VMD Tcl script that builds the backbone (N, CA, C; Angstrom):
set m [mol new atoms 309]
animate dup $m
set s [atomselect $m all]
$s set {name element resname resid chain x y z} {
  {N N MET 1 A 55.887 91.198 43.716}
  {CA C MET 1 A 56.270 92.453 43.778}
  {C C MET 1 A 57.541 92.785 42.891}
  {N N GLU 2 A 57.696 93.800 42.370}
  {CA C GLU 2 A 58.627 94.172 41.349}
  {C C GLU 2 A 59.957 94.354 42.221}
  {N N ASP 3 A 61.075 93.884 41.650}
  {CA C ASP 3 A 62.432 94.057 42.344}
  {C C ASP 3 A 62.880 95.440 42.206}
  {N N VAL 4 A 63.341 95.988 43.411}
  {CA C VAL 4 A 63.883 97.415 43.564}
  {C C VAL 4 A 65.285 97.357 43.318}
  {N N THR 5 A 65.844 98.248 42.665}
  {CA C THR 5 A 67.320 98.391 42.450}
  {C C THR 5 A 67.665 99.869 42.673}
  {N N PHE 6 A 68.919 99.923 43.164}
  {CA C PHE 6 A 69.397 101.321 43.404}
  {C C PHE 6 A 70.676 101.595 42.484}
  {N N ASP 7 A 70.801 102.706 42.038}
  {CA C ASP 7 A 71.921 103.192 41.225}
  {C C ASP 7 A 73.186 103.479 41.929}
  {N N SER 8 A 74.231 102.789 41.813}
  {CA C SER 8 A 75.338 102.890 42.508}
  {C C SER 8 A 75.963 104.345 42.339}
  {N N ILE 9 A 75.768 104.915 41.265}
  {CA C ILE 9 A 76.213 106.377 40.966}
  {C C ILE 9 A 75.484 107.378 42.052}
  {N N LEU 10 A 74.227 107.105 42.048}
  {CA C LEU 10 A 73.290 107.904 43.134}
  {C C LEU 10 A 73.777 107.636 44.422}
  {N N ILE 11 A 74.025 106.478 44.867}
  {CA C ILE 11 A 74.308 106.168 46.142}
  {C C ILE 11 A 75.684 106.686 46.542}
  {N N ASN 12 A 76.608 106.654 45.536}
  {CA C ASN 12 A 77.985 107.265 45.627}
  {C C ASN 12 A 77.880 108.815 45.968}
  {N N ALA 13 A 76.952 109.279 45.087}
  {CA C ALA 13 A 76.764 110.939 45.235}
  {C C ALA 13 A 76.272 111.233 46.521}
  {N N ILE 14 A 75.226 110.352 47.118}
  {CA C ILE 14 A 74.707 110.656 48.372}
  {C C ILE 14 A 75.864 110.562 49.576}
  {N N PHE 15 A 76.590 109.400 49.338}
  {CA C PHE 15 A 77.731 109.336 50.255}
  {C C PHE 15 A 78.669 110.600 50.322}
  {N N LYS 16 A 79.124 110.960 49.065}
  {CA C LYS 16 A 79.962 112.155 48.966}
  {C C LYS 16 A 79.455 113.260 49.542}
  {N N SER 17 A 78.208 113.632 49.351}
  {CA C SER 17 A 77.416 114.795 49.891}
  {C C SER 17 A 77.668 114.629 51.444}
  {N N VAL 18 A 77.333 113.521 52.055}
  {CA C VAL 18 A 77.284 113.430 53.425}
  {C C VAL 18 A 78.877 113.536 53.993}
  {N N TRP 19 A 79.846 112.904 53.390}
  {CA C TRP 19 A 81.089 113.053 53.705}
  {C C TRP 19 A 81.648 114.490 53.489}
  {N N SER 20 A 81.247 115.177 52.531}
  {CA C SER 20 A 81.593 116.594 52.502}
  {C C SER 20 A 80.974 117.393 53.583}
  {N N GLU 21 A 79.846 117.272 53.773}
  {CA C GLU 21 A 79.276 117.905 55.025}
  {C C GLU 21 A 79.832 117.717 56.310}
  {N N ARG 22 A 80.136 116.511 56.581}
  {CA C ARG 22 A 80.817 116.062 57.694}
  {C C ARG 22 A 82.118 116.629 57.903}
  {N N ALA 23 A 82.894 116.543 56.699}
  {CA C ALA 23 A 84.195 117.275 56.743}
  {C C ALA 23 A 84.208 118.731 56.977}
  {N N LEU 24 A 83.256 119.464 56.583}
  {CA C LEU 24 A 83.161 120.760 56.720}
  {C C LEU 24 A 82.906 121.169 58.296}
  {N N GLU 25 A 81.976 120.305 58.751}
  {CA C GLU 25 A 81.733 120.471 60.299}
  {C C GLU 25 A 82.888 120.202 61.013}
  {N N ARG 26 A 83.831 119.080 60.745}
  {CA C ARG 26 A 84.946 118.912 61.438}
  {C C ARG 26 A 85.945 119.896 61.270}
  {N N GLU 27 A 86.138 120.602 60.053}
  {CA C GLU 27 A 87.052 121.655 59.850}
  {C C GLU 27 A 86.701 122.810 60.830}
  {N N LYS 28 A 85.260 123.218 60.772}
  {CA C LYS 28 A 84.720 124.256 61.639}
  {C C LYS 28 A 85.036 123.971 63.120}
  {N N ALA 29 A 84.886 122.812 63.601}
  {CA C ALA 29 A 85.124 122.483 65.036}
  {C C ALA 29 A 86.573 122.538 65.334}
  {N N GLU 30 A 87.396 122.095 64.419}
  {CA C GLU 30 A 88.848 122.170 64.587}
  {C C GLU 30 A 89.305 123.494 64.620}
  {N N PHE 31 A 88.679 124.378 63.695}
  {CA C PHE 31 A 89.184 125.756 63.603}
  {C C PHE 31 A 88.911 126.516 65.053}
  {N N ASN 32 A 87.608 126.118 65.424}
  {CA C ASN 32 A 87.294 126.773 66.848}
  {C C ASN 32 A 88.083 126.382 67.851}
  {N N ASP 33 A 88.617 124.923 67.744}
  {CA C ASP 33 A 89.535 124.631 68.860}
  {C C ASP 33 A 90.728 125.097 68.864}
  {N N VAL 34 A 91.278 125.375 67.745}
  {CA C VAL 34 A 92.592 126.233 67.490}
  {C C VAL 34 A 92.472 127.583 68.037}
  {N N LEU 35 A 91.421 128.272 67.787}
  {CA C LEU 35 A 91.299 129.515 68.286}
  {C C LEU 35 A 91.145 129.682 69.757}
  {N N ASP 36 A 90.484 128.519 70.453}
  {CA C ASP 36 A 90.371 128.544 71.863}
  {C C ASP 36 A 91.649 128.157 72.640}
  {N N SER 37 A 92.579 127.613 71.924}
  {CA C SER 37 A 93.790 127.106 72.610}
  {C C SER 37 A 95.013 127.398 71.863}
  {N N GLU 38 A 96.018 127.891 72.387}
  {CA C GLU 38 A 97.284 128.272 71.683}
  {C C GLU 38 A 98.087 127.155 71.423}
  {N N ALA 39 A 97.952 126.076 72.160}
  {CA C ALA 39 A 98.824 124.836 71.917}
  {C C ALA 39 A 98.654 124.120 70.324}
  {N N GLY 40 A 97.411 124.416 69.882}
  {CA C GLY 40 A 97.206 123.797 68.484}
  {C C GLY 40 A 97.821 124.678 67.419}
  {N N ALA 41 A 98.542 125.760 67.634}
  {CA C ALA 41 A 99.065 126.622 66.664}
  {C C ALA 41 A 99.829 125.979 65.523}
  {N N GLY 42 A 100.642 124.863 65.842}
  {CA C GLY 42 A 101.588 124.404 65.013}
  {C C GLY 42 A 101.106 122.953 64.348}
  {N N SER 43 A 100.043 122.551 64.770}
  {CA C SER 43 A 99.448 121.185 64.388}
  {C C SER 43 A 98.622 121.366 63.322}
  {N N SER 44 A 98.670 120.318 62.309}
  {CA C SER 44 A 97.771 120.321 60.916}
  {C C SER 44 A 97.683 119.041 60.701}
  {N N LYS 45 A 96.360 118.538 60.347}
  {CA C LYS 45 A 96.127 117.141 59.858}
  {C C LYS 45 A 96.024 117.198 58.322}
  {N N LYS 46 A 96.323 116.051 57.737}
  {CA C LYS 46 A 96.192 116.035 56.138}
  {C C LYS 46 A 94.810 115.461 55.980}
  {N N ILE 47 A 94.000 116.170 55.242}
  {CA C ILE 47 A 92.694 115.765 54.989}
  {C C ILE 47 A 92.782 115.192 53.542}
  {N N ARG 48 A 92.274 113.843 53.717}
  {CA C ARG 48 A 92.327 113.114 52.382}
  {C C ARG 48 A 90.834 112.888 51.963}
  {N N PRO 49 A 90.547 112.932 50.789}
  {CA C PRO 49 A 89.186 112.721 50.192}
  {C C PRO 49 A 88.662 111.379 50.532}
  {N N THR 50 A 87.391 111.287 51.025}
  {CA C THR 50 A 86.750 109.993 51.252}
  {C C THR 50 A 86.250 109.479 49.963}
  {N N SER 51 A 86.347 108.130 49.822}
  {CA C SER 51 A 85.752 107.492 48.563}
  {C C SER 51 A 85.278 106.070 48.896}
  {N N ALA 52 A 84.500 105.381 48.087}
  {CA C ALA 52 A 84.045 104.153 48.267}
  {C C ALA 52 A 84.279 103.470 47.047}
  {N N ASN 53 A 84.949 102.066 47.324}
  {CA C ASN 53 A 85.135 101.290 46.017}
  {C C ASN 53 A 83.998 100.765 45.469}
  {N N ALA 54 A 84.009 99.917 44.371}
  {CA C ALA 54 A 82.881 99.523 43.719}
  {C C ALA 54 A 82.173 98.317 44.526}
  {N N ASN 55 A 82.867 97.557 45.081}
  {CA C ASN 55 A 82.322 96.449 46.040}
  {C C ASN 55 A 81.507 97.217 47.250}
  {N N ALA 56 A 82.111 98.104 47.940}
  {CA C ALA 56 A 81.414 98.869 49.017}
  {C C ALA 56 A 80.110 99.383 48.391}
  {N N LEU 57 A 80.049 99.982 47.248}
  {CA C LEU 57 A 78.828 100.637 46.659}
  {C C LEU 57 A 77.968 99.557 46.291}
  {N N LYS 58 A 78.347 98.410 45.859}
  {CA C LYS 58 A 77.418 97.387 45.455}
  {C C LYS 58 A 76.656 96.729 46.661}
  {N N LEU 59 A 77.430 96.757 47.725}
  {CA C LEU 59 A 77.033 96.193 49.075}
  {C C LEU 59 A 76.028 97.127 49.626}
  {N N SER 60 A 76.314 98.369 49.710}
  {CA C SER 60 A 75.440 99.352 50.179}
  {C C SER 60 A 74.119 99.478 49.309}
  {N N CYS 61 A 74.164 99.255 48.100}
  {CA C CYS 61 A 73.071 99.207 47.332}
  {C C CYS 61 A 72.073 98.043 47.581}
  {N N GLU 62 A 72.807 96.871 47.707}
  {CA C GLU 62 A 72.045 95.670 48.115}
  {C C GLU 62 A 71.367 95.917 49.553}
  {N N LEU 63 A 72.046 96.481 50.521}
  {CA C LEU 63 A 71.597 96.594 51.862}
  {C C LEU 63 A 70.324 97.635 51.846}
  {N N LEU 64 A 70.504 98.501 51.048}
  {CA C LEU 64 A 69.338 99.595 50.949}
  {C C LEU 64 A 68.221 98.826 50.366}
  {N N ARG 65 A 68.419 98.062 49.239}
  {CA C ARG 65 A 67.267 97.220 48.578}
  {C C ARG 65 A 66.626 96.491 49.509}
  {N N LEU 66 A 67.375 95.641 50.477}
  {CA C LEU 66 A 66.812 94.692 51.448}
  {C C LEU 66 A 66.018 95.520 52.360}
  {N N PHE 67 A 66.537 96.630 52.784}
  {CA C PHE 67 A 65.834 97.363 53.839}
  {C C PHE 67 A 64.553 97.954 53.246}
  {N N VAL 68 A 64.594 98.566 52.108}
  {CA C VAL 68 A 63.410 99.192 51.546}
  {C C VAL 68 A 62.266 97.973 51.207}
  {N N THR 69 A 62.730 96.853 50.810}
  {CA C THR 69 A 61.988 95.708 50.545}
  {C C THR 69 A 61.286 95.269 51.789}
  {N N GLU 70 A 62.024 95.036 52.967}
  {CA C GLU 70 A 61.526 94.810 54.133}
  {C C GLU 70 A 60.491 95.710 54.917}
  {N N ALA 71 A 60.859 96.923 54.562}
  {CA C ALA 71 A 59.860 98.068 55.074}
  {C C ALA 71 A 58.597 97.914 54.204}
  {N N ILE 72 A 58.644 97.777 53.020}
  {CA C ILE 72 A 57.439 97.603 52.334}
  {C C ILE 72 A 56.568 96.535 52.718}
  {N N GLN 73 A 57.217 95.368 52.878}
  {CA C GLN 73 A 56.553 94.117 53.164}
  {C C GLN 73 A 55.765 94.214 54.475}
  {N N ARG 74 A 56.578 94.891 55.461}
  {CA C ARG 74 A 56.009 94.871 56.914}
  {C C ARG 74 A 54.917 96.018 56.936}
  {N N ALA 75 A 55.138 96.949 56.164}
  {CA C ALA 75 A 53.933 98.143 56.178}
  {C C ALA 75 A 52.663 97.442 55.485}
  {N N ALA 76 A 52.945 96.651 54.309}
  {CA C ALA 76 A 51.853 95.979 53.631}
  {C C ALA 76 A 51.048 95.158 54.610}
  {N N ALA 77 A 51.680 94.440 55.333}
  {CA C ALA 77 A 51.210 93.576 56.397}
  {C C ALA 77 A 50.184 94.333 57.473}
  {N N ILE 78 A 50.630 95.523 57.712}
  {CA C ILE 78 A 49.976 96.288 58.716}
  {C C ILE 78 A 48.653 96.809 58.067}
  {N N ALA 79 A 48.996 97.360 56.829}
  {CA C ALA 79 A 47.908 97.820 56.075}
  {C C ALA 79 A 46.675 96.754 55.635}
  {N N GLU 80 A 47.229 95.640 55.466}
  {CA C GLU 80 A 46.424 94.412 55.005}
  {C C GLU 80 A 45.502 94.102 56.335}
  {N N SER 81 A 46.255 94.136 57.513}
  {CA C SER 81 A 45.490 93.779 58.768}
  {C C SER 81 A 44.527 94.861 58.995}
  {N N GLU 82 A 44.715 96.107 58.584}
  {CA C GLU 82 A 43.599 97.145 58.720}
  {C C GLU 82 A 42.629 97.099 57.619}
  {N N GLY 83 A 42.709 96.189 56.797}
  {CA C GLY 83 A 41.667 96.025 55.626}
  {C C GLY 83 A 41.714 97.014 54.512}
  {N N THR 84 A 42.905 97.472 54.326}
  {CA C THR 84 A 43.215 98.397 53.230}
  {C C THR 84 A 44.414 97.867 52.311}
  {N N ASP 85 A 44.419 98.073 51.051}
  {CA C ASP 85 A 45.351 97.661 50.216}
  {C C ASP 85 A 46.446 98.698 49.704}
  {N N GLN 86 A 46.292 99.801 50.333}
  {CA C GLN 86 A 47.306 100.788 50.300}
  {C C GLN 86 A 48.055 101.242 51.360}
  {N N ILE 87 A 49.341 101.275 51.156}
  {CA C ILE 87 A 50.376 101.610 52.375}
  {C C ILE 87 A 50.353 103.138 52.599}
  {N N GLU 88 A 50.155 103.571 53.703}
  {CA C GLU 88 A 50.130 104.879 53.957}
  {C C GLU 88 A 51.271 105.389 55.036}
  {N N ALA 89 A 51.587 106.404 55.161}
  {CA C ALA 89 A 52.642 106.896 56.070}
  {C C ALA 89 A 52.532 106.349 57.374}
  {N N THR 90 A 51.315 106.252 57.918}
  {CA C THR 90 A 51.211 105.745 59.347}
  {C C THR 90 A 51.543 104.351 59.486}
  {N N HIS 91 A 51.405 103.541 58.401}
  {CA C HIS 91 A 51.853 102.082 58.266}
  {C C HIS 91 A 53.329 102.158 58.516}
  {N N LEU 92 A 54.032 102.937 57.688}
  {CA C LEU 92 A 55.640 102.992 57.737}
  {C C LEU 92 A 55.982 103.472 59.121}
  {N N GLU 93 A 55.233 104.508 59.569}
  {CA C GLU 93 A 55.585 104.832 60.933}
  {C C GLU 93 A 55.589 103.905 61.923}
  {N N SER 94 A 54.698 102.956 61.954}
  {CA C SER 94 A 54.341 101.989 62.881}
  {C C SER 94 A 55.524 100.795 62.950}
  {N N ILE 95 A 55.866 100.514 61.741}
  {CA C ILE 95 A 56.966 99.513 61.567}
  {C C ILE 95 A 58.397 99.890 61.641}
  {N N LEU 96 A 58.623 101.224 61.651}
  {CA C LEU 96 A 59.919 101.822 61.630}
  {C C LEU 96 A 60.889 101.545 62.811}
  {N N PRO 97 A 60.081 101.526 64.004}
  {CA C PRO 97 A 61.258 101.445 65.171}
  {C C PRO 97 A 61.708 100.003 65.271}
  {N N GLN 98 A 60.907 98.860 64.998}
  {CA C GLN 98 A 61.311 97.676 65.095}
  {C C GLN 98 A 62.212 97.224 63.841}
  {N N LEU 99 A 61.871 97.917 62.529}
  {CA C LEU 99 A 62.694 97.698 61.544}
  {C C LEU 99 A 64.119 98.142 61.689}
  {N N LEU 100 A 64.248 99.308 62.326}
  {CA C LEU 100 A 65.580 100.025 62.561}
  {C C LEU 100 A 66.288 99.136 63.690}
  {N N LEU 101 A 65.623 98.571 64.604}
  {CA C LEU 101 A 66.391 97.636 65.491}
  {C C LEU 101 A 66.732 96.324 64.942}
  {N N ASP 102 A 65.992 95.712 63.867}
  {CA C ASP 102 A 66.297 94.621 63.308}
  {C C ASP 102 A 67.453 94.780 62.392}
  {N N PHE 103 A 67.634 95.920 61.810}
  {CA C PHE 103 A 68.647 96.154 60.808}
  {C C PHE 103 A 69.853 96.706 61.579}
}
mol reanalyze $m
mol bondsrecalc $m
mol representation Tube
mol addrep $m
């Protein structure tokens, strides 16, 4: 099997997208809380940008590579036991619950 690699720039972009989305959700929730109570009128939190250093991105890429490799191997074993040489969505669906528990 060919070795899978993940681009750290892509992983970083995905992380930033999720962080931005969550920051907006938090801001909306905090804004609604301030509107609901008069006590929060003078409070403010400093919002710092979230980032990941190079080692964290490297580790995330490696974890993702291991996760995908393990998923492919488990799904291939199921497909082989069913007498087919092609992995289908149903094979991935059947291994996913245990795979998530194992990781």
